[in-house]
C-alpha positions in Angstrom: 18.3 40.7 -21.6 16.9 37.5 -22.8 17.4 34.5 -20.4 18.3 31.2 -21.9 16.2 28.7 -19.9 17.8 25.8 -21.6 21.2 26.5 -20.0 22.1 24.0 -17.2 22.9 26.5 -14.4 19.8 28.7 -15.1 17.6 25.6 -14.8 19.3 24.5 -11.6 19.0 28.0 -10.1 15.3 28.2 -11.0 14.5 24.8 -9.5 16.5 25.8 -6.4 14.5 29.0 -6.0 11.2 27.1 -6.3 12.3 24.6 -3.7 13.5 27.2 -1.2 10.4 29.4 -1.7 8.2 26.4 -1.2 10.1 25.4 1.9 9.8 28.9 3.4 6.0 29.0 2.6 5.6 25.6 4.2 7.5 26.7 7.3 5.4 29.9 7.6 2.2 27.9 7.3 3.3 25.3 9.9 4.6 27.9 12.3 1.2 29.7 12.4 -0.9 26.6 11.7 -3.7 27.5 14.1 -4.1 30.9 12.7 -3.9 29.5 9.1 -6.6 26.9 9.9 -8.8 29.7 11.3 -8.4 31.8 8.2 -8.9 28.9 5.8 -11.8 27.6 7.9 -13.5 31.0 7.8 -13.4 31.0 4.0 -14.1 27.3 3.8 -17.2 27.6 6.0 -18.9 29.6 3.2 -18.8 26.3 1.1 -20.6 24.2 3.8 -24.0 24.5 2.1 -22.5 23.3 -1.2 -20.7 20.4 0.6 -23.9 19.5 2.3 -25.7 19.8 -1.0 -23.3 17.5 -2.8 -23.5 14.9 -0.1 -27.3 15.0 0.0 -27.4 14.9 -3.8 -25.0 11.9 -3.9 -27.2 10.0 -1.4 -30.5 10.9 -3.0 -29.1 9.9 -6.3 -29.3 6.2 -5.3 -33.0 6.6 -4.9 -33.3 8.6 -8.1 -31.6 5.9 -10.1 -33.8 3.3 -8.3 -37.1 5.0 -9.2 -35.9 5.7 -12.8 -35.0 2.0 -13.3 -38.4 0.7 -11.9 -40.6 3.4 -13.3 -39.3 2.8 -16.8 -40.9 -0.7 -16.6 -44.4 0.9 -16.3 -46.1 1.0 -19.7 -48.0 4.3 -19.0 -44.8 6.1 -18.3 -42.8 4.9 -21.3 -44.3 7.6 -23.5 -43.5 10.4 -21.1 -40.8 12.9 -22.1 -37.4 12.3 -20.7 -37.4 15.6 -18.8 -40.8 15.0 -17.2 -39.8 11.4 -16.4 -36.6 12.7 -14.7 -38.6 15.3 -12.6 -41.1 12.6 -11.6 -38.3 10.3 -10.4 -36.6 13.2 -8.6 -39.9 14.1 -6.9 -40.4 10.5 -5.7 -36.8 10.3 -4.5 -37.1 13.4 -2.3 -40.6 12.4 -1.1 -39.3 9.0 0.0 -36.2 10.6 1.6 -38.5 13.1 3.5 -40.6 10.1 4.6 -37.5 8.4 6.0 -36.4 11.6 7.8 -39.9 12.0 9.2 -39.9 8.4 10.6 -36.5 9.1 12.2 -37.6 12.4 13.8 -41.1 11.2 14.9 -40.2 7.7 16.2 -36.5 7.1 16.7 -35.1 10.5 17.7 -37.3 11.0 20.7 -36.4 7.6 22.1 -32.8 8.2 21.4 -32.9 11.5 23.2 -34.7 9.9 26.1 -32.2 7.1 26.3 -29.2 9.6 26.2 -30.8 11.9 28.8 -31.5 9.0 31.1 -27.9 7.7 30.7 -26.5 11.1 31.5 -28.9 11.6 34.4 -28.0 8.3 35.9 -24.2 8.5 35.3 -23.4 9.8 38.8 -25.5 7.0 40.3 -23.6 4.5 38.1 -20.3 5.9 39.2 -21.3 5.9 42.9 -22.6 2.3 42.8 -19.5 1.2 40.9 -17.3 2.9 43.5 -19.0 1.2 46.4 -18.8 -2.1 44.6 -15.0 -1.7 44.0 -14.5 -0.6 47.6 -16.3 -3.6 48.9 -14.2 -5.8 46.6 -10.8 -4.6 47.7 -11.9 -4.6 51.4 -12.7 -8.3 51.0 -9.3 -9.1 49.5 -7.4 -7.0 52.2 -5.2 -4.8 50.1 -2.4 -2.7 51.7 -3.4 0.7 53.1 -1.3 2.6 50.5 -3.1 1.0 47.6 -6.5 1.4 49.3 -5.8 5.1 49.8 -4.7 5.5 46.2 -7.8 3.8 44.8 -10.1 5.8 47.1 -8.6 9.0 46.0 -9.0 8.1 42.3 -12.5 7.0 42.8 -13.4 10.2 44.6 -11.9 12.2 41.7 -14.0 10.1 39.2 -17.2 10.9 41.2 -16.4 14.6 41.3 -15.6 14.5 37.6 -18.9 12.8 36.7 -20.8 15.3 38.9 -19.1 18.2 37.1 -20.1 16.8 33.7 -23.7 16.6 34.8 -23.6 20.1 36.2 -22.0 21.6 33.0 -24.5 20.0 30.7 -26.6 23.1 30.5 -24.0 25.5 29.0 -22.8 22.6 26.8 -26.3 22.1 25.5 -26.8 25.8 24.8 -23.5 25.9 22.8 -24.6 22.7 21.0 -28.0 24.2 20.1 -26.3 27.3 18.7 -24.0 25.3 16.5 -26.9 23.1 15.6 -29.0 26.1 14.5 -26.2 27.1 12.1 -25.9 23.5 10.8 -29.6 23.3 10.3 -29.5 26.5 8.2 -26.6 25.1 6.1 -28.5 21.8 5.8 -31.6 23.6 4.6 -29.5 25.5 1.9 -27.8 22.2 1.1 -31.2 20.5 0.4 -32.1 23.3 -2.0 -28.7 23.1 -3.7 -29.0 19.3 -4.0 -32.3 19.6 -5.7 -30.8 22.0 -8.3 -27.8 19.6 -8.7 -30.0 16.5 -9.4 -32.5 18.4 -11.5 -29.7 19.6 -13.8 -27.5 16.5 -13.3 -27.1 15.7 -17.0 -26.4 19.3 -17.8 -23.7 19.6 -15.1 -22.1 16.3 -16.3 -22.1 17.6 -19.9 -20.6 20.9 -18.8 -17.9 19.0 -16.9 -17.1 16.9 -20.0 -17.0 20.0 -22.1 -14.5 21.7 -19.8 -12.5 18.5 -19.6 -12.1 18.2 -23.4 -11.5 21.9 -23.7 -8.6 22.0 -21.2 -6.9 18.7 -21.9 -5.8 16.7 -24.9 -8.4 14.2 -26.2 -6.4 11.2 -25.0 -5.8 12.7 -21.5 -9.5 13.8 -21.3 -10.6 10.2 -22.1 -8.4 8.9 -19.3 -9.8 11.4 -16.9 -13.4 10.3 -17.8 -12.4 6.6 -17.3 -11.0 7.4 -13.8 -14.1 9.4 -12.9 -16.4 6.6 -14.0 -14.3 4.2 -12.0 -14.5 6.5 -9.0 -18.3 6.7 -9.2 -18.5 2.9 -9.5 -16.2 2.2 -6.5 -17.8 4.7 -4.2 -21.4 4.0 -5.1 -21.0 0.3 -4.8 -19.1 0.5 -1.5 -21.1 3.3 0.2 -24.5 2.1 -1.1 -23.7 -1.5 0.0 -22.3 -0.4 3.4 -25.3 1.7 4.2 -27.7 -1.1 3.3 -25.6 -3.6 5.2 -25.5 -1.3 8.3 -29.3 -0.7 8.1 -29.9 -4.5 8.1 -27.5 -5.0 11.0 -29.0 -2.1 13.0 -32.6 -3.5 12.6 -31.5 -7.1 13.3 -29.7 -5.9 16.5 -32.8 -4.0 17.6 -35.0 -7.0 17.1 -32.8 -9.4 19.0 -32.1 -7.0 21.8 -35.8 -6.3 22.2 -36.5 -10.0 22.5 -34.0 -10.4 25.3 -35.2 -7.2 26.9 -31.8 -5.5 26.8 -31.5 -2.1 28.5 -31.1 1.0 26.1 -32.1 -1.2 23.2 -32.7 1.5 20.7 -29.6 3.6 21.6 -27.3 0.6 21.4 -28.8 -0.6 18.1 -28.4 2.8 16.7 -24.7 2.9 17.8 -24.1 -0.5 16.3 -25.8 0.4 13.0 -24.0 3.7 12.5 -20.5 2.4 13.4 -21.0 -0.7 11.2 -20.5 1.7 8.2 -16.8 1.8 9.2 -15.1 -1.2 7.6 -13.1 -3.6 9.8 -13.0 -1.4 13.0 -16.8 -0.6 12.9 -18.0 -3.5 15.0 -15.4 -2.9 17.7 -15.9 0.9 17.8 -19.7 0.4 18.3 -19.5 -2.6 20.7 -17.1 -1.0 23.2 -19.4 2.0 24.3 -22.5 -0.2 24.0 -21.0 -2.7 26.4 -20.1 0.1 28.8 -23.6 1.5 28.7 -25.2 -1.8 29.4 -22.7 -2.8 32.0 -23.6 0.1 34.3 -27.2 -1.1 34.1 -26.6 -4.8 34.4 -23.2 -6.6 34.1 -24.9 -9.9 33.3 -26.8 -8.3 30.4 -23.5 -6.8 29.2 -22.0 -10.3 29.0 -25.0 -11.6 27.0 -24.8 -8.5 24.8 -21.1 -9.4 24.0 -22.1 -12.9 22.9 -25.1 -11.6 20.8 -23.1 -8.9 19.1 -20.3 -11.4 18.3 -22.8 -13.8 16.7 -24.4 -10.9 14.7 -21.0 -9.7 13.5 -20.1 -13.2 12.4 -23.4 -13.4 10.5 -22.6 -10.0 8.9 -19.0 -10.8 8.0 -19.7 -14.3 6.6 -23.2 -14.0 5.1 -24.8 -10.6 4.9 -21.8 -8.4 4.0 -20.4 -10.7 1.2 -23.9 -11.0 -0.3 -24.4 -7.2 -0.5 -20.9 -6.0 -1.1 -19.6 -9.0 -3.0 -15.9 -8.5 -4.0 -16.3 -4.7 -4.4 -13.1 -4.0 -2.5 -10.7 -6.4 -4.2 -7.9 -5.7 -1.7 -6.5 -7.7 1.3 -7.3 -7.1 4.9 -3.9 -5.5 5.4 -4.6 -2.8 2.9 -8.1 -2.2 4.3 -6.5 -1.7 7.8 -3.9 0.6 6.2 -6.5 2.7 4.4 -8.7 3.0 7.6 -5.8 4.1 9.8 -4.5 6.6 7.2 -8.0 8.0 6.3 -8.8 8.4 10.0 -5.6 10.2 10.7 -6.1 12.8 7.9 -9.9 13.1 7.7 -11.2 11.9 11.1 -14.5 10.0 11.2 -15.2 10.7 7.6 -11.8 9.3 6.7 -12.7 6.1 8.4 -15.7 5.7 6.0 -14.2 7.0 2.7 -10.6 5.8 3.3 -11.2 2.3 2.0 -13.0 3.2 -1.3 -10.5 6.1 -1.9 -7.6 3.7 -1.4 -9.2 1.1 -3.7 -9.4 3.8 -6.4 -5.7 4.8 -6.0 -4.7 1.1 -5.7 -6.6 0.2 -9.0 -4.9 3.1 -10.9 -1.4 2.3 -9.7 -2.0 -1.4 -10.4 -3.2 -0.6 -13.9 -0.1 1.6 -14.6 2.3 -1.0 -13.3 0.7 -3.8 -15.4 0.8 -1.7 -18.6 4.5 -1.0 -18.0 5.2 -4.7 -17.3 3.3 -5.7 -20.5 5.3 -3.2 -22.5 8.5 -4.8 -21.2 7.3 -8.3 -22.0 7.1 -9.3 -18.3 4.3 -11.2 -16.5 1.7 -9.2 -14.6 0.7 -11.9 -12.1 2.2 -11.3 -8.6 2.6 -15.0 -8.1 5.1 -15.1 -10.9 7.5 -12.9 -8.9 7.5 -15.2 -5.8 10.6 -17.3 -5.2 9.8 -20.9 -6.0 
């Protein structure tokens, strides 16, 4: 029997079935979310080398474009074939990236490891000295016996907890090395995959365009290409600018802290530089653990560090950041805060970094759609025109 899909009740019944089936599927997934995550994670882990490869290719592509732009100015290379010129630029990009990695492993990583090891090794002593200082403090101010007993009990628990952490470091380190070995293997495969991606970059782009125009109508395919180009522009400007800005802040922090002989200078500068990639919250996220680390060594130096990092962040927010990033965001501080919180909730630390450019992309698309519809209705597109005057 032929079903007439245009009939009202058949359409309602079909939509109702789809909604009920989707709700049941969603309930089953949520009820066994842990198991579902394990199954999906098991299959998803096979894609880790390709994810690493894409990320590496995206980062190295900044250097590739840099070398292409500047090598093209050399008269001897102008006559070189495009394919050979691309391979030469790619080779220089990976050699320079390898040199940066070598510098980090040879000079920075050992000092970071030594600083972290010393910090962990001295943690029980820090807790013990802090406990004694607090005990002396509340003995001087003559607190009631009940409060003194409560504080002593909590401080003893803190000392035992810190000792347990120091004792359990060996099994934690073994587990960490095991996971690191797997990550290193995926990273090695990712590097190889990234080389293939960048070597055949133009071909992959052409293939994606071919599929795009083959699957969608020409008008829709053109819109998709516009959105993809906008995505590339927003993410490259933001991430490239943020990485450069964070590198400058990290180096500047290291120089200033070295001059004032701050404890754990390299470790603290590294924390400040890495967390500075996160918009808005980055300076606070990096400053809090850094102040705690320095405070255990010297409360006075922690106070001076707070002043120094405040001045550096003011310099970054008012001079360095705007010079590098310009007006690449184009959204207010409220939407930046909203994007960071939402991105961090769904994607963790990565969401804190990519949440803002992703929101800027979505915001720009929605803004464009709204303005097109307003123009079609003969209405103004400026937000100020809709304010009560």
